[in-house]
C-alpha positions as CSV (number, residue, x, y, z in Angstrom):
1,M,50.5,67.1,136.8
2,T,49.3,65.8,133.4
3,A,47.6,69.3,132.6
4,T,51.2,70.8,133.2
5,K,52.8,68.7,130.7
6,T,50.3,69.0,128.0
7,E,49.6,72.6,128.4
8,R,50.3,74.8,125.3
9,L,51.9,78.1,125.1
10,G,49.3,79.4,122.9
11,P,48.8,82.0,119.8
12,S,49.5,84.9,121.8
13,Y,52.9,83.6,122.9
14,F,53.7,82.7,119.5
15,K,52.9,86.3,118.1
16,L,55.3,87.7,120.7
17,F,57.7,84.9,119.8
18,G,57.4,86.0,116.1
19,A,57.8,89.7,116.9
20,S,60.9,89.2,118.9
21,T,62.5,86.9,116.5
22,I,62.0,89.3,113.6
23,S,63.1,92.3,115.6
24,N,66.1,90.2,116.7
25,L,67.0,89.4,113.0
26,G,67.4,93.3,112.6
27,D,69.5,93.5,116.0
28,G,71.4,90.8,114.3
29,I,72.0,92.9,111.2
30,G,72.9,95.7,113.3
31,V,75.6,93.6,115.1
32,V,77.6,93.7,112.1
33,A,76.5,97.1,110.5
34,Y,76.9,99.5,113.6
35,P,80.4,98.4,114.6
36,W,81.6,98.1,111.0
37,L,80.2,101.8,110.3
38,A,81.8,103.0,113.5
39,S,85.3,101.5,112.4
40,A,84.7,103.3,109.2
41,L,84.2,106.6,110.7
42,T,87.0,106.5,113.2
43,R,89.8,104.2,114.3
44,N,90.2,105.7,117.5
45,P,89.4,102.8,120.3
46,L,88.2,105.3,122.9
47,L,85.7,106.7,120.4
48,I,84.6,103.3,119.3
49,A,84.1,102.4,123.1
50,L,82.1,105.5,123.4
51,V,79.4,104.0,121.2
52,V,79.4,101.0,123.3
53,V,79.0,103.4,126.3
54,V,76.3,105.3,125.0
55,Q,74.4,102.2,123.7
56,R,74.2,101.1,127.3
57,L,74.0,104.5,129.1
58,P,70.2,104.4,128.8
59,W,69.9,101.3,131.2
60,L,71.6,103.5,133.8
61,L,69.8,106.7,133.1
62,F,66.1,105.3,132.3
63,S,65.8,101.9,133.7
64,L,64.0,103.1,136.8
65,P,61.5,105.4,135.5
66,A,60.8,102.6,132.6
67,G,59.8,100.3,135.4
68,A,57.2,102.8,136.6
69,V,55.8,103.5,133.4
70,T,55.5,99.7,132.5
71,D,53.7,99.2,135.6
72,R,51.2,102.2,134.8
73,Y,50.5,101.7,131.1
74,D,49.3,99.2,128.7
75,R,52.5,96.8,128.0
76,R,51.4,95.8,124.8
77,L,51.1,99.4,123.5
78,L,54.4,100.3,125.2
79,M,56.1,97.6,123.3
80,I,54.5,98.6,119.9
81,G,55.5,102.2,120.6
82,A,59.1,101.4,121.4
83,N,59.7,99.3,118.1
84,A,58.0,102.2,116.2
85,A,60.5,104.7,117.6
86,R,63.3,102.3,116.8
87,T,62.0,102.0,113.2
88,V,62.0,105.9,112.9
89,V,65.5,106.2,114.3
90,T,67.0,103.5,112.2
91,L,65.6,105.1,109.0
92,V,67.3,108.7,110.0
93,V,70.7,106.7,110.3
94,A,69.9,105.0,106.9
95,F,69.0,108.2,105.0
96,A,72.0,110.1,106.6
97,L,74.2,107.3,105.3
98,L,72.6,107.7,101.9
99,A,73.1,111.3,101.8
100,G,76.5,111.5,103.2
101,G,78.3,108.2,103.2
102,S,80.0,108.6,99.9
103,S,83.1,109.7,101.5
104,L,83.5,106.5,103.5
105,P,85.9,103.7,102.6
106,G,83.8,100.8,101.2
107,P,82.8,98.0,103.7
108,D,85.2,95.6,102.3
109,Q,88.1,98.4,102.6
110,V,87.6,98.6,106.5
111,D,89.7,96.0,108.0
112,G,92.9,95.6,110.3
113,A,95.2,96.6,107.3
114,A,93.3,99.8,106.7
115,A,95.2,102.9,106.8
116,V,94.3,105.5,109.7
117,V,90.9,107.0,108.9
118,E,90.1,110.4,109.7
119,T,87.2,110.5,111.9
120,N,83.9,111.7,110.1
121,I,82.6,113.8,113.0
122,G,79.1,114.5,111.3
123,L,78.3,111.0,110.6
124,Y,79.9,109.9,113.9
125,L,77.6,112.3,116.0
126,V,74.6,110.9,114.1
127,L,75.6,107.4,115.0
128,L,76.1,108.4,118.5
129,V,72.8,110.2,119.1
130,A,71.0,107.3,117.3
131,T,72.7,104.7,119.4
132,M,71.5,106.7,122.5
133,L,68.0,106.9,121.2
134,L,67.8,103.3,120.3
135,G,69.2,102.2,123.7
136,T,66.6,104.2,125.3
137,A,63.8,102.5,123.5
138,E,65.5,99.0,124.0
139,V,65.3,99.7,127.8
140,L,61.5,100.3,127.6
141,Y,60.9,97.5,125.3
142,D,62.7,94.8,127.0
143,N,61.6,95.9,130.5
144,T,58.0,95.7,129.2
145,A,58.5,92.4,127.2
146,Q,59.9,90.5,130.2
147,T,56.9,91.7,132.4
148,F,54.5,90.8,129.7
149,M,55.5,87.3,129.4
150,P,53.8,86.2,132.5
151,A,50.4,87.7,131.2
152,I,50.4,85.4,128.3
153,V,52.1,82.2,129.5
154,S,51.2,80.2,132.8
155,E,53.9,80.2,135.6
156,T,54.5,76.5,135.0
157,Q,55.4,77.4,131.4
158,L,57.9,80.4,131.9
159,E,61.1,78.4,131.7
160,K,59.9,76.6,128.7
161,A,58.6,79.8,127.2
162,N,61.8,81.9,127.8
163,G,64.1,79.1,126.8
164,R,62.5,78.5,123.3
165,L,62.1,82.3,122.8
166,W,66.0,82.8,123.6
167,A,66.9,80.0,121.5
168,T,65.3,81.2,118.5
169,E,66.5,84.8,119.2
170,E,70.1,83.5,119.0
171,V,69.7,82.1,115.6
172,A,68.3,85.6,114.3
173,N,70.4,87.7,116.4
174,N,73.8,85.9,116.1
175,F,73.6,83.8,112.9
176,A,70.9,84.8,110.4
177,G,71.0,88.6,111.0
178,P,74.7,89.0,111.0
179,I,75.3,87.0,108.0
180,L,72.4,89.1,106.1
181,G,74.0,92.3,107.5
182,A,77.4,91.2,106.0
183,L,75.7,90.5,102.6
184,L,74.1,93.6,102.7
185,L,77.2,95.7,103.4
186,T,78.7,94.2,100.2
187,V,76.1,96.5,98.4
188,S,76.3,99.6,100.6
189,F,76.6,101.0,104.1
190,S,73.0,102.2,104.1
191,L,71.1,99.0,102.9
192,P,71.5,97.2,106.3
193,F,69.9,100.1,108.2
194,F,66.7,100.1,105.8
195,V,66.4,96.4,106.4
196,D,66.8,96.7,109.9
197,A,63.9,99.5,110.2
198,M,61.8,97.2,108.3
199,T,62.2,94.5,111.1
200,F,61.3,96.7,113.9
201,A,58.1,97.9,112.0
202,L,57.0,94.3,111.2
203,S,57.7,93.5,114.9
204,A,55.4,96.3,116.0
205,V,52.6,95.1,113.7
206,L,52.8,91.4,115.2
207,I,52.6,92.6,118.7
208,S,49.5,94.9,117.7
209,L,47.9,91.4,116.7
210,I,47.9,90.0,120.1
211,P,44.3,90.1,121.1
212,L,43.4,91.8,124.4
213,A,41.3,89.0,125.5
214,S,44.3,86.6,125.6
215,I,46.1,88.9,128.1
216,R,45.5,88.1,131.6
217,E,44.2,91.2,133.6
218,R,46.7,92.4,136.1
219,P,45.8,92.5,139.7
220,A,44.5,95.9,141.0
221,S,47.3,97.9,142.6
222,S,46.8,100.4,145.2
223,S,50.4,101.5,145.0
224,T,50.0,103.3,141.8
225,S,46.7,105.1,142.6
226,G,47.5,108.8,143.1
227,S,51.0,108.3,143.8
228,S,54.1,109.8,142.1
229,M,56.1,108.1,139.7
230,R,59.2,108.7,142.1
231,D,57.1,107.0,145.0
232,E,56.3,104.2,142.7
233,V,60.2,103.8,141.9
234,K,61.0,103.9,145.5
235,E,58.5,101.0,146.2
236,G,60.2,98.9,143.5
237,F,63.5,99.7,144.8
238,R,62.6,98.9,148.5
239,W,60.9,95.6,147.6
240,L,64.2,94.5,145.6
241,W,66.6,95.7,148.2
242,G,64.6,94.0,151.0
243,H,64.8,90.5,149.1
244,D,67.5,88.4,150.4
245,L,68.3,86.7,147.1
246,L,67.4,89.3,144.5
247,R,69.5,91.8,145.9
248,P,72.9,90.1,145.8
249,L,71.9,88.4,142.4
250,A,71.4,91.9,140.8
251,I,74.6,93.3,142.3
252,I,76.7,90.1,141.3
253,L,75.2,90.4,137.7
254,G,76.2,94.0,137.5
255,L,79.8,93.2,138.3
256,L,79.7,90.4,135.9
257,N,78.3,92.4,133.2
258,M,81.0,95.2,133.7
259,S,83.8,92.8,133.6
260,A,82.4,91.2,130.6
261,T,82.1,94.5,128.6
262,I,85.6,95.4,129.4
263,G,86.7,93.1,126.6
264,L,84.0,93.9,124.3
265,A,84.5,97.6,124.4
266,A,86.8,97.8,121.2
267,F,85.6,94.5,119.9
268,I,85.3,95.5,116.4
269,L,89.1,96.7,116.5
270,Y,90.1,93.5,118.1
271,A,88.0,91.5,115.4
272,Q,89.7,93.5,112.5
273,E,93.4,93.9,113.7
274,V,94.0,90.9,116.0
275,L,91.8,88.3,114.5
276,E,92.0,90.0,111.1
277,T,88.5,89.2,110.0
278,S,86.6,90.5,106.9
279,P,83.1,91.5,107.3
280,T,81.8,87.8,106.5
281,E,84.1,86.4,109.0
282,F,83.2,88.9,111.6
283,A,79.5,87.8,111.2
284,L,80.5,84.1,111.4
285,L,82.1,84.7,114.7
286,N,78.6,84.8,116.0
287,T,77.9,81.2,114.7
288,G,79.5,79.9,117.9
289,A,77.3,82.0,120.0
290,V,74.3,81.0,118.1
291,I,75.1,77.2,118.8
292,G,75.9,78.0,122.4
293,G,72.7,79.8,122.8
294,I,70.5,77.3,121.1
295,I,71.9,74.6,123.4
296,G,71.4,76.8,126.2
297,G,67.9,77.8,125.4
298,W,66.9,74.4,125.0
299,T,68.7,72.7,127.9
300,S,68.5,75.2,130.5
301,S,65.6,73.9,132.3
302,W,67.2,70.4,132.1
303,V,70.6,71.4,133.3
304,S,69.2,73.5,136.1
305,E,67.2,70.4,137.3
306,R,70.1,68.0,137.1
307,L,73.0,70.3,138.4
308,G,70.8,72.6,140.5
309,P,70.4,76.3,139.8
310,G,73.5,77.2,142.0
311,P,76.1,75.2,140.2
312,S,74.5,76.3,136.8
313,L,75.1,79.9,137.8
314,W,78.5,79.3,138.9
315,F,79.3,77.7,135.5
316,T,78.5,80.9,134.0
317,L,80.9,82.9,136.2
318,I,83.7,80.3,135.8
319,S,83.4,79.7,132.1
320,G,83.2,83.5,131.3
321,G,86.3,84.1,132.9
322,I,88.2,81.6,131.3
323,V,86.9,82.1,128.0
324,S,87.7,86.0,128.2
325,I,91.3,85.1,129.0
326,I,91.9,82.7,126.2
327,L,90.5,85.4,123.9
328,G,93.0,87.9,125.0
329,L,95.7,85.3,124.1
330,T,94.5,83.9,120.9
331,S,94.9,85.3,117.2
332,S,92.6,82.4,115.5
333,W,89.1,83.7,114.8
334,P,87.9,80.0,114.4
335,L,88.8,79.4,117.9
336,A,87.1,82.4,119.2
337,L,84.0,81.3,117.5
338,V,84.1,78.3,119.7
339,L,84.8,80.3,122.9
340,F,81.8,82.6,122.1
341,G,79.7,79.6,121.9
342,I,80.8,78.4,125.4
343,F,80.3,82.1,126.6
344,R,76.8,82.4,125.1
345,F,75.7,79.0,126.6
346,G,76.7,80.1,130.1
347,A,74.9,83.4,129.5
348,T,71.7,81.9,128.2
349,L,71.9,79.1,131.1
350,W,72.1,82.5,133.5
351,N,69.2,84.3,131.9
352,V,66.7,81.5,131.6
353,I,67.3,80.8,135.5
354,T,67.3,84.2,136.9
355,V,64.6,85.6,134.6
356,S,62.1,82.7,135.1
357,L,62.9,83.2,138.7
358,R,62.0,87.0,138.8
359,Q,58.8,86.4,136.7
360,S,57.7,83.8,139.2
361,I,58.5,85.5,142.7
362,I,58.0,89.2,142.0
363,P,54.1,90.3,142.5
364,D,52.8,91.2,139.0
365,E,51.6,94.7,140.2
366,L,55.3,95.5,141.0
367,L,57.0,93.3,138.2
368,G,57.8,96.4,136.0
369,R,59.3,98.5,138.6
370,V,61.2,95.7,140.6
371,N,62.4,94.4,137.5
372,S,63.7,97.7,136.2
373,V,65.6,98.2,139.5
374,Y,67.1,94.9,139.1
375,R,68.1,95.7,135.5
376,F,69.3,99.3,136.7
377,L,71.7,97.5,138.9
378,A,72.9,94.6,136.6
379,W,73.1,96.5,133.4
380,G,73.9,100.2,134.7
381,S,77.5,99.2,135.2
382,I,77.9,98.2,131.4
383,P,78.9,101.8,130.3
384,L,81.4,101.9,133.0
385,G,82.9,98.7,131.9
386,A,83.1,99.9,128.1
387,F,84.6,102.9,129.3
388,I,87.3,100.9,131.3
389,G,87.9,98.8,128.3
390,G,88.5,101.6,126.1
391,M,90.9,103.4,128.3
392,I,92.9,100.3,128.7
393,V,93.5,100.1,125.0
394,V,94.3,103.9,124.9
395,V,96.7,103.7,127.8
396,A,98.4,100.5,126.9
397,E,99.0,101.2,123.2
398,G,101.7,103.6,123.9
399,P,104.0,101.2,125.9
400,F,102.9,97.8,124.8
401,G,101.9,98.5,121.3
402,R,98.2,98.1,119.5
403,D,98.1,94.4,119.3
404,T,98.7,93.8,123.2
405,A,96.5,96.9,124.0
406,L,93.5,95.3,122.1
407,R,94.2,92.0,123.9
408,L,94.4,93.3,127.4
409,P,90.9,94.2,128.2
410,W,89.9,90.5,127.5
411,I,92.5,89.4,130.1
412,V,91.6,92.0,132.7
413,G,87.8,91.2,132.2
414,G,88.6,87.4,132.6
415,V,90.4,87.8,135.6
416,A,87.8,90.1,137.2
417,Q,85.0,87.3,136.4
418,L,87.1,84.6,138.0
419,L,87.7,86.8,141.2
420,L,83.9,87.5,141.2
421,M,83.2,83.9,141.3
422,L,85.5,83.6,144.4
423,L,83.7,86.4,146.2
424,A,80.2,86.0,145.3
425,G,79.7,82.2,144.5
426,S,78.7,81.2,147.9
427,R,75.7,83.5,147.6
428,L,74.4,81.5,144.7
429,T,73.0,78.4,146.1
430,T,70.5,75.9,145.0
431,A,69.0,75.9,148.5
432,R,68.5,79.8,148.4
433,I,67.0,79.9,144.9
434,R,64.5,77.1,145.7
435,A,63.6,78.7,149.1
436,A,63.0,82.1,147.2
437,R,60.8,80.2,144.7
């Protein structure tokens, strides 16, 4: 017991920690830069929602093959390659804006009071294609990173390692990154994308510095010997579908993500026109999420032990629904900031518990494939949620007006999350989770 308490996470973990923190700083810059760019290219809520759809569509299309690739090849090299690809794609966006962005309104001129902007089709298509490619690389990187963690961290340290990592990612992704992105936007639309590309490149370098000798060798797997990728994907699907806890957990998370994304579909327009935020205020909205994420990352293990993992997951479903409904009713961005903090605390609590659970109970030789099937079910529904949210705004705008139309997706998504708790909460019990471990 003493050995477990004094065990260190190790230098390889901190290289992965640093790589993830740097790339999340770039993601945080993108949290402001990409939606603000989209809103400068078009004010059409369906076209804005389409960017979200395309961003998450790779989770539906490529999650399953990505899992087989993760189990077949060197996971360290896959992460390096994914970040190298994200570097190149982000640079393409940056140079496209440098060449053709002079016709766009200034970043500080894009807000809720802006006149109708004629859609810039050329740059919009560049944004759409780049978003799709970045989402595809994200699928490979995220799936690989989650399966790589158990190779450099002991099972007893997984919740601690994941919690610390996510807490720091919150600061980079939702505080430092967005504020830096807002500052860079005051200079030009292209500058945030150049800096974003640099963070992906630095992240790839850090991962390359993880020594091979520090990575625990994966158990030999007969399942991938001479079998087709399709057969390997099927094996991962059969394993998850036959698990009495992970199957319903993946389906519940899929419905939860779909419901939450309904409100987020036209988030940039909601923030600009309902909350009336400037680029800096929009960046500051993430401050609440940072605080909630940090608290969640550092306390998730403690909360799970005190409340039990079942009630901890119930908190995510209930708080997410209530927060979403209140967001649909408020016009105050400071209140929205607090609400995002509550939402992110619940989301982080869910992630620490469920990801650590998967990492500890799925056999390593199947981890990539089973993880990808889980994420296919859990994340593949997000594009549908984004499309539903965009359609709600388009359909409701005529009879109810723009303001009500931008609020309505939050209320619909919140009600859906509360209904999900009523229907699925009984499957998420502490006894079932502990039995699975």
